[in-house]
N, C-alpha and C positions, 0 to 999 in steps of 0.2 A: 309110689306117690300116694300120699294121704289126700283124700277128697272129702270136702265138707259141703253140705247143703245148708244154706242160710236163707230163711224167709225174711222178708222185709229188709233186704240188703241194699236198697236204693237210697236209704236216708237214716239219720238218727243212730240209734244203738246198733242196728243191723249193719249199717255202713261201717261204723267204727270196728265192730267185730270182724267183718270181712277183711278190712285192712290189716288188722292185727294177725289174723290167720295167715294171710298172704306173706306178711313179714316173717312168719315162722315156716315158710315153704309149703304151705298147705294150699291145694287148688280149691278154690271156692266156686261153687255153682250158686249164684245168688238170685233169688226170686224177688221181683219187685214190679210195681205197676209201671214205673219208668225209671230211667237212669239219667236224670238231669246232670248229676255229678258223676260222670263215668269213672270207673277204676281202670286206670291204664296199666294192666299187667297181664302177662300171658298166663298167670295163675288165677285169672278171674274170668268166669263165663257168666254173662248176664242172661237171665231168663225172664223176659217180660211176660207177665201173666196177671190177669185179674183173678185173684184167688176166690172170689165169690162164685166163680164158675168152677165148682168142685169137680165136675165131670171132665172138663178140659184139663184141669190141674192134675188130677190123678192119672189120666191117660198120658200126659206129658211126663210124669214121674215114672210111670211104667216103661215108657220108651227109653228114658234116660238111664234107668237101671240096667238096660240091656248093654249099655256101653261103659257105664261108670260104676265102680264099686265104692260105696260110701262107708266111711267109718265114723263120721261125725254128722249129726243133724242138730241144727240150732233153730228152734222155733222162736222167732223174734217178732214176726209181723203182728201188728196189733192196731186196733182202732178203738177210739172212745168218744162217746157223746155224753155230755154232762148237762144237768139241769134237773128240775123236778121230774120224777118218773112219769107223772101224768102228762107231761109235755113231750115225752119221747114218742116218736112215731114208730109203727111196726117195722118199717124198712130199716131204720137205724138199729133197732133191737136185733133184728135178723142179721144185719151186717156184723155187729159186735159178736154175736153168738157164733156165727160162721167163721169169721177170721180169727177170733181169740181162742175158740175152743174146738169147733168141729174140724177145721183144717189141721191143727196139730194132731188130733186123734187119727184122722185119715192118713196123714203122711207117716205117722209112727206105725200104723198098721201096715202100710205098704213097704216100709223100710226096715221093720223090726228084724226080720230074718237076716238081712244083710248086716245090720249092726251087731247082731248076736255072733255071726260068723267072724266079724272083724274084732270082736270084743271091744266094741266102740263106745261112743258117747252120745247121749241125748242131752241137750241143754234147753230148758224151757225158760223164756223170759216172761215172768209173770208180772206182778206189781205189788207194791206195798199195800195196795187196796185189797188184796186177797186176804189180808190178815186183820182187817178191821171193818167197822161200819162205814158205809159210803153214802152219806147224805148227798144228794144231787149226782150220784153216780151208782145207783143201785144195780142197774143191769151190767154196767162195766165191771163193777166189783164182783158180781156174781160170776161173770165169765172168767175172770182171773182166779177166783176161788176154785171154780171148776177145773181150770188148768192146773192149779197147784195140787188139787186132790188127785187128778189123773196122773200127774208126774210122780207123786208120792206112792200111789198104788203101782205104777209101772216099775218104779225102783224095787219094790218088794217082789214083783213078779220076775224081774230079769236079773237081779243081782247074782243069782246062783250061776249065771252064764258069763260072769265077769263083764257085764254091760254096766257102764256108769250112767247115772241119771242125776243131773243137777238142776235145781230150780233157783232162779235169781229173782229177787223181789225189789227192783229199783223203785226209788221215790222219783220225784220230779227230776228230769234231766234236761240238759241243754239240747233241745231238738225241736222239730216242728210239731211235735205231738200236742203241746199246750199252746 
């Protein structure tokens, strides 16, 4: 059985990715804040978690790794706050940095040996904003640029182990994000 970990699986792009993986017979362990629109499938295991609590998140993943072998990790969870940078408060900047950049780096660190052993796949859902200037989205764009840079460097580091790394840069999508 192929197992995938998908962050931000409770809505938007993450929910769509989870449903697509399930259609292909992949068991999805989906991390989300809540699952208002539950996925009714024996191939889906919801993991309700507030990812800002990185200690609890990493402990939960360590426990899960004892029972599940992952070959796919999809870093999809993201948060964005927009407006002039001087109007952003420190808590929102921290949240964007943690969810958009720190959590993917932590989870990749925890799961990298497993993905190498499986000759698996990491997918990073970044943003088109990673590739251009972001008036009224400076901090968000910076976190997504950092994510893209991390993924690019990870690719160079792990490709010799037959690990695939893909980065997707979606533009505005039909979701609750905007």
